[in-house]
C-alpha positions in Angstrom: -49.2 -51.4 -34.3 -50.5 -50.3 -31.1 -52.2 -46.6 -31.5 -50.1 -45.6 -28.6 -46.7 -46.8 -30.1 -43.8 -44.4 -29.7 -42.0 -43.5 -32.7 -39.0 -41.4 -32.4 -35.5 -41.2 -32.2 -32.2 -41.2 -30.0 -29.1 -39.2 -29.3 -26.4 -39.1 -26.6 -25.4 -35.9 -24.8 -21.6 -36.3 -25.4 -22.0 -36.8 -29.2 -24.6 -33.8 -29.8 -24.2 -31.1 -27.0 -20.9 -29.7 -27.4 -20.4 -26.8 -25.1 -17.6 -28.9 -23.2 -16.3 -25.6 -21.2 -19.8 -24.1 -20.4 -22.1 -24.0 -17.7 -19.7 -25.3 -15.2 -19.4 -28.8 -17.1 -16.1 -31.1 -16.1 -14.5 -33.1 -18.7 -15.9 -36.5 -19.3 -14.3 -39.7 -21.0 -15.8 -38.5 -24.3 -13.8 -35.2 -24.0 -10.6 -37.0 -24.6 -11.6 -39.1 -27.8 -9.3 -37.4 -30.6 -10.2 -37.3 -34.2 -7.5 -39.3 -36.1 -7.8 -38.5 -39.7 -4.9 -40.8 -40.9 -6.2 -44.0 -39.4 -8.5 -46.4 -41.3 -11.9 -47.2 -40.1 -10.4 -50.8 -39.0 -7.6 -49.1 -37.1 -10.3 -46.8 -35.3 -12.5 -49.7 -34.3 -9.3 -51.8 -33.1 -8.4 -48.8 -30.7 -11.9 -48.7 -29.3 -11.5 -52.4 -28.3 -8.1 -51.6 -26.7 -9.0 -49.0 -24.5 -6.9 -45.9 -23.1 -3.9 -45.4 -20.8 -3.4 -43.0 -18.4 -0.7 -41.2 -20.4 -3.1 -41.2 -23.4 -5.7 -39.5 -21.5 -3.2 -37.2 -19.9 -1.6 -36.4 -23.3 -5.0 -35.6 -24.8 -6.0 -33.4 -22.0 -2.9 -31.4 -22.6 -3.1 -31.6 -26.5 -3.4 -28.1 -28.0 -3.1 -29.1 -31.5 -5.7 -32.0 -32.2 -9.5 -32.0 -32.7 -11.7 -33.3 -30.2 -15.1 -33.5 -32.0 -17.3 -34.7 -28.9 -16.3 -31.6 -27.1 -18.2 -29.6 -29.8 -20.7 -31.9 -31.2 -23.4 -30.3 -33.2 -23.7 -27.5 -30.6 -27.0 -29.1 -29.4 -26.6 -27.3 -26.2 -27.6 -24.1 -28.0 -29.5 -25.3 -30.8 -31.8 -27.7 -29.1 -35.1 -25.7 -29.5 -34.8 -25.5 -33.3 -33.7 -29.0 -33.6 -36.3 -30.6 -31.7 -38.8 -28.5 -33.7 -37.5 -30.4 -36.6 -38.0 -33.8 -35.2 -41.7 -32.6 -33.8 -42.3 -31.7 -37.5 -41.7 -35.4 -38.3 -44.2 -36.1 -35.7 -41.9 -37.8 -33.2 -43.7 -39.3 -30.3 -40.8 -40.0 -28.2 -37.0 -38.5 -27.8 -34.5 -40.4 -26.2 -31.2 -38.7 -25.0 -28.7 -38.7 -22.2 -28.0 -36.4 -19.2 -24.3 -35.9 -19.2 -22.9 -36.8 -15.7 -20.1 -34.4 -15.9 -22.4 -31.6 -16.4 -24.2 -32.4 -13.1 -21.2 -33.5 -10.9 -18.1 -32.3 -12.9 -15.9 -34.4 -11.1 -18.3 -37.1 -10.2 -17.3 -37.1 -6.6 -19.1 -33.8 -5.5 -21.6 -33.6 -2.8 -23.8 -31.1 -4.3 -24.9 -30.9 -8.1 -24.0 -28.1 -10.5 -27.2 -25.9 -10.6 -26.2 -24.4 -14.2 -26.0 -28.2 -15.4 -29.5 -28.8 -14.1 -31.0 -25.8 -15.5 -29.8 -26.6 -19.0 -31.8 -30.0 -18.5 -34.9 -28.4 -17.1 -35.1 -26.5 -20.2 -34.4 -29.4 -22.5 -36.8 -31.7 -21.0 -39.6 -28.9 -20.9 -39.0 -28.5 -24.6 -39.3 -32.2 -25.3 -42.5 -32.2 -23.3 -44.0 -29.0 -24.9 -43.6 -30.5 -28.4 -45.3 -33.7 -27.5 -42.7 -36.1 -27.0 -42.1 -38.6 -24.4 -38.8 -38.1 -22.9 -36.6 -41.3 -22.6 -33.5 -40.4 -20.5 -30.4 -42.5 -20.3 -28.5 -41.5 -17.0 -25.2 -42.7 -18.3 -24.3 -42.9 -22.0 -20.4 -43.0 -21.9 -20.2 -39.8 -20.0 -18.4 -40.9 -16.9 -16.6 -37.8 -15.6 -13.0 -38.0 -16.3 -11.6 -37.5 -12.6 -13.4 -41.0 -11.7 -10.9 -42.7 -14.5 -7.9 -40.8 -13.1 -8.4 -40.4 -9.3 -10.4 -43.6 -8.6 -9.5 -46.0 -11.3 -12.9 -46.1 -13.1 -16.0 -48.2 -12.3 -13.9 -51.0 -10.5 -13.8 -49.0 -7.8 -16.6 -49.6 -5.3 -16.8 -45.8 -4.4 -18.1 -45.1 -7.7 -21.4 -46.8 -6.9 -22.2 -44.3 -4.1 -21.3 -41.3 -6.6 -23.4 -42.8 -9.3 -26.3 -43.4 -6.7 -26.3 -39.8 -5.7 -26.3 -38.5 -9.2 -29.2 -40.8 -10.0 -31.1 -39.9 -6.8 -30.7 -36.0 -7.9 -32.2 -36.9 -11.5 -35.1 -39.0 -10.1 -35.9 -36.3 -7.2 -35.8 -33.3 -10.1 -37.7 -34.9 -13.0 -39.9 -37.7 -11.4 -43.0 -35.8 -12.6 -41.8 -35.1 -16.2 -39.6 -38.2 -17.1 -41.3 -41.6 -16.8 -38.8 -44.0 -18.9 -35.2 -44.0 -17.6 -32.3 -46.1 -18.8 -29.7 -46.3 -16.1 -26.7 -47.3 -18.3 -26.3 -47.4 -21.9 -25.3 -50.8 -23.8 -24.1 -52.3 -20.4 -22.7 -55.2 -22.2 -20.2 -53.6 -24.5 -17.2 -54.3 -22.5 -15.4 -55.9 -25.5 -16.1 -53.4 -28.2 -15.8 -50.2 -26.1 -14.1 -50.9 -22.7 -13.3 -47.4 -21.9 -16.5 -45.9 -22.9 -18.3 -48.7 -20.9 -16.4 -48.7 -17.5 -13.9 -45.9 -17.7 -10.8 -47.9 -16.5 -7.5 -46.9 -18.0 -6.0 -50.2 -19.2 -2.7 -49.7 -17.3 -4.6 -48.8 -14.1 -5.2 -52.4 -13.1 -3.2 -55.8 -13.3 -5.9 -57.9 -14.6 -8.1 -55.8 -16.8 -10.8 -58.5 -17.5 -11.4 -59.1 -13.8 -11.4 -55.1 -13.2 -14.2 -55.0 -16.1 -16.3 -57.6 -14.5 -16.1 -56.0 -11.1 -16.9 -52.7 -12.8 -20.0 -54.3 -14.3 -21.0 -55.6 -11.0 -20.9 -52.4 -9.4 -23.0 -51.1 -12.3 -25.5 -53.6 -11.6 -25.5 -52.7 -7.8 -25.7 -49.1 -8.6 -28.7 -49.9 -11.0 -30.5 -51.8 -8.3 -30.1 -49.0 -5.6 -31.4 -46.5 -8.1 -34.4 -48.8 -8.9 -35.0 -49.4 -5.1 -35.0 -45.6 -4.6 -37.3 -45.2 -7.7 -40.0 -47.5 -6.2 -39.9 -45.6 -3.0 -40.3 -42.3 -4.8 -42.8 -42.8 -7.3 -43.9 -46.4 -8.3 -45.3 -45.3 -11.9 -41.4 -44.8 -12.8 -40.2 -47.3 -15.3 -36.4 -48.1 -14.7 -34.7 -49.9 -17.5 -31.7 -51.3 -18.6 -29.9 -51.4 -22.0 -28.1 -53.9 -24.0 -26.5 -53.8 -27.6 -27.6 -56.9 -29.4 -24.2 -58.6 -30.8 -25.9 -61.8 -31.6 -23.8 -64.2 -33.5 -24.9 -67.1 -36.0 -22.9 -70.1 -36.0 -20.6 -70.2 -39.2 -21.8 -73.4 -40.5 -24.0 -76.6 -39.2 -20.8 -78.0 -37.5 -21.6 -78.8 -34.0 -18.6 -76.9 -32.8 -19.7 -73.8 -34.4 -23.3 -74.2 -33.0 -21.7 -74.6 -29.4 -19.6 -71.6 -29.9 -22.3 -69.4 -30.9 -24.9 -70.6 -28.2 -22.1 -69.9 -25.4 -21.3 -66.5 -26.9 -24.8 -65.5 -27.2 -25.6 -66.8 -23.5 -22.5 -64.7 -22.4 -24.4 -61.6 -23.7 -27.7 -62.6 -22.0 -25.6 -62.5 -18.7 -25.8 -58.9 -18.6 -29.6 -58.8 -18.9 -30.1 -62.1 -17.0 -28.7 -60.6 -13.5 -30.8 -57.5 -13.9 -34.0 -59.2 -14.6 -33.6 -62.6 -12.6 -31.6 -60.9 -10.0 -28.7 -63.4 -9.4 -25.6 -64.5 -11.4 -26.1 -67.5 -13.7 -24.2 -70.6 -13.1 -22.5 -70.4 -16.4 -21.0 -67.0 -15.5 -19.5 -68.1 -12.3 -18.0 -71.2 -13.9 -16.4 -68.6 -16.6 -15.0 -66.5 -13.7 -13.5 -69.7 -11.8 -12.1 -71.0 -15.1 -10.6 -67.8 -16.2 -9.0 -66.4 -12.7 -11.5 -63.7 -12.5 -12.5 -62.6 -8.8 -15.5 -60.2 -8.5 -16.5 -59.1 -4.9 -20.0 -59.8 -4.3 -21.5 -59.3 -1.0 -24.4 -60.7 0.6 -26.0 -57.2 0.5 -25.1 -56.8 -3.2 -27.3 -60.3 -3.6 -30.4 -58.9 -1.6 -30.3 -55.7 -3.7 -30.1 -57.5 -7.1 -32.8 -60.1 -6.2 -35.3 -57.7 -4.8 -34.9 -54.8 -7.3 -35.0 -56.3 -10.8 -35.6 -53.7 -13.9 -38.8 -52.8 -15.4 -38.1 -53.1 -19.3 -35.4 -53.6 -21.7 -33.8 -51.2 -24.0 -31.9 -52.8 -27.0 -29.6 -51.3 -29.6 -29.3 -53.1 -33.1 -27.1 -52.6 -35.8 -25.6 -55.8 -37.2 -24.9 -59.5 -36.7 -21.8 -61.5 -37.0 -20.8 -65.5 -37.2 -18.8 -67.6 -34.7 -16.5 -70.0 -36.1 -15.1 -72.4 -33.7 -11.7 -72.8 -35.8 -10.7 -69.4 -35.4 -13.0 -67.6 -32.9 -13.1 -67.7 -29.0 -15.6 -66.8 -26.4 -14.3 -63.2 -26.1 -17.0 -60.8 -27.1 -15.1 -59.3 -30.2 -13.9 -62.6 -31.6 -16.5 -63.1 -34.5 -16.3 -63.7 -38.2 -18.0 -61.7 -40.9 -21.1 -63.3 -42.6 -20.5 -63.6 -46.2 -24.3 -63.8 -46.9 -25.1 -60.5 -46.3 -24.0 -57.0 -47.1 -22.2 -54.6 -45.2 -21.9 -50.7 -44.5 -18.3 -49.0 -45.5 -17.8 -49.6 -41.6 -18.0 -53.3 -42.0 -21.4 -53.5 -40.4 -23.4 -56.4 -41.7 -26.9 -55.4 -42.8 -29.2 -58.0 -41.5 -33.1 -57.2 -40.7 -33.8 -60.9 -40.1 -31.4 -60.9 -37.2 -33.3 -57.8 -35.8 -36.2 -60.2 -35.9 -34.5 -63.0 -34.2 -33.2 -60.5 -31.4 -36.2 -58.9 -30.5 -38.1 -62.4 -30.4 -35.5 -63.8 -28.4 -35.2 -61.1 -25.7 -39.0 -61.3 -25.4 -39.2 -64.9 -25.1 -36.5 -65.0 -22.4 -37.6 -62.1 -20.2 -41.3 -61.1 -21.1 -40.6 -57.5 -20.4 -41.7 -54.7 -22.4 -38.9 -53.8 -24.9 -37.8 -50.3 -26.2 -35.9 -50.2 -29.5 -33.4 -47.5 -28.1 -31.3 -47.6 -31.1 -31.4 -48.7 -34.8 -29.8 -46.9 -37.8 -27.6 -46.7 -40.8 -24.5 -44.7 -40.8 -23.3 -43.8 -44.2 -21.2 -41.3 -46.0 -24.0 -38.7 -47.1 -23.6 -36.6 -50.2 -25.4 -33.2 -50.2 -26.7 -32.6 -53.8 -29.1 -29.9 -54.8 -29.9 -28.9 -51.4 -30.5 -32.3 -50.0 -29.6 -35.7 -49.5 -31.0 -38.6 -51.4 -30.5 -41.2 -49.0 -32.7 -44.2 -50.3 -30.2 -46.6 -48.8 -31.2 -45.3 -45.4 -34.8 -45.8 -46.1 -34.4 -49.1 -47.4 -32.3 -50.0 -44.2 -34.8 -48.8 -42.0 -37.9 -49.9 -43.7 -36.6 -53.5 -43.6 -35.8 -53.2 -40.1 -39.0 -51.7 -39.0 -40.9 -54.5 -41.2 -39.0 -57.0 -39.0 -39.7 -55.3 -35.7 -43.4 -55.4 -36.6 -43.4 -59.0 -37.4 -41.5 -59.7 -34.0 -44.8 -57.8 -32.4 -47.3 -59.8 -34.5 -45.6 -63.1 -33.1 -45.9 -61.9 -29.6 -43.1 -59.4 -28.6 -44.4 -56.3 -26.6 -42.4 -53.3 -28.1 -43.4 -49.9 -26.9 -41.1 -47.6 -28.6 -39.0 -47.5 -31.7 -35.9 -44.8 -31.6 -34.2 -44.5 -34.8 -30.5 -43.5 -34.0 -29.1 -40.2 -34.6 -32.2 -38.6 -36.2 -30.1 -35.3 -36.8 -26.5 -35.9 -37.8 -24.0 -36.2 -34.9 -20.4 -37.2 -34.0 -20.0 -40.7 -34.4 -19.5 -42.6 -31.1 -17.0 -45.1 -32.2 -14.7 -43.0 -34.8 -15.5 -39.6 -33.7 -16.4 -38.9 -37.2 -19.1 -36.5 -38.4 -19.2 -37.9 -42.0 -20.6 -41.3 -40.6 -24.2 -39.8 -40.5 -27.4 -41.5 -39.5 -29.8 -38.7 -39.5 -32.8 -37.5 -41.3 -31.6 -34.1 -40.9 -28.1 -33.2 -42.7 -26.0 -31.1 -40.3 -23.2 -29.1 -42.6 -20.2 -29.7 -40.5 -17.1 -31.8 -41.6 -14.9 -34.1 -39.4 -13.0 -31.2 -37.9 -16.1 -29.3 -37.3 -15.8 -26.8 -40.1 -19.0 -25.8 -41.9 -22.1 -23.5 -41.5 -24.1 -25.8 -39.1 -27.2 -25.6 -41.2 -29.9 -28.1 -40.7 -31.2 -29.7 -44.1 -33.8 -32.2 -44.3 -32.9 -35.4 -46.2 -35.2 -37.6 -48.4 -35.7 -39.9 -45.2 -37.0 -37.0 -43.3 -40.0 -37.0 -45.3 -40.1 -41.0 -45.6 -40.0 -41.3 -41.8 -42.7 -38.5 -41.4 -45.1 -40.8 -43.2 -44.1 -43.8 -41.3 -45.0 -42.0 -38.0 -48.2 -40.5 -39.5 -49.6 -44.1 -40.7 -48.2 -45.7 -37.7 -46.0 -48.0 -39.5 -48.5 -49.1 -42.1 -46.6 -47.4 -45.2 -42.9 -48.2 -45.3 
């Protein structure tokens, strides 16, 4: 492993900070994600794939009875100094988090930023650096201001490009000397699994939802290119990256039809990063638009921006793989089959470290861009026993995945950072549960926010500390 390798972890502002009504923060799309204890994990994940209607958003905004965990998180807004000290005790070299757009521009369309929100991130970033960690900052991690959904219909509205560009410029101007690594948009490809999180479009706000979604993604491409152009002008040393969630599929069999479907599905995922690294739309995607009655407004100026301002590095999240079976699956992102040859978590996520090697190596071979592992982790029901958590299952998962990453690096991939997801327990992105835990540090809160909030080191805390101390030699 390189001597300067960045070991660390990652969280998102909306899952950790809380303080939803403090410091001038506006409502974001995360603030209307309700905890629904009577639904199964399968039902919760199915809801995520559908998105939200305008009525659901408005009902959740006015709801006085339900519990909305992301409004409260783990109170990281107030506890971050002590929480970061715990991560520093493990030896973290890097810490990835996001800046909540709705804390800086509460409605998204203001002309001037919220100074109190900026002051919070001044202090947070200073603390990260003080503790010897390299900050990796996401500009958008499922925190689009809710006003943009309700007033502008979400990211498919071209006006949002200008709003996000204004926000990005504020961040770069303010933190250019402190933050080198920026991820513009988290998991830009997850339009099938998390459409509302991704593009903030209410499902009943448009006639053709798929077409609106791809227009929204195009607007995110353009906004990213504009921010990259500005960053080049401001400080050429800044590293501006994009992020994809790897949702690689294997063919379900050796049948040519299964192999063809898997190839096409995987190429549909590469589309998002192809545009941002090659600077143009691939022909296979233009054909898909034509064949599926999808119109995307792409101007000549857009084309120039994308071509001239490609991004510097690729951040990926990796959790699981699935398979493609041509007899029952189609090209849509979420149309997949489970893999009977691997174990799975209680949430149905396949455990596949070999797939991690394949993902890293495939992205490296395709783009030859530096890679940041922005997320990798194991969500599980942890049990607090005798003042700790004996989470050997997490150690096993992470050790096998880090080993796969090391092999990919030995075979040529330039990986510069590894960020374990949720190094301190946070609210789940998909289910809004607290008991879907990823951390090395247990947080004593339940699914309804009840508990002491105490931070408790798990067995994996000491394991990861040793991994960092030995630079990945002892797993």
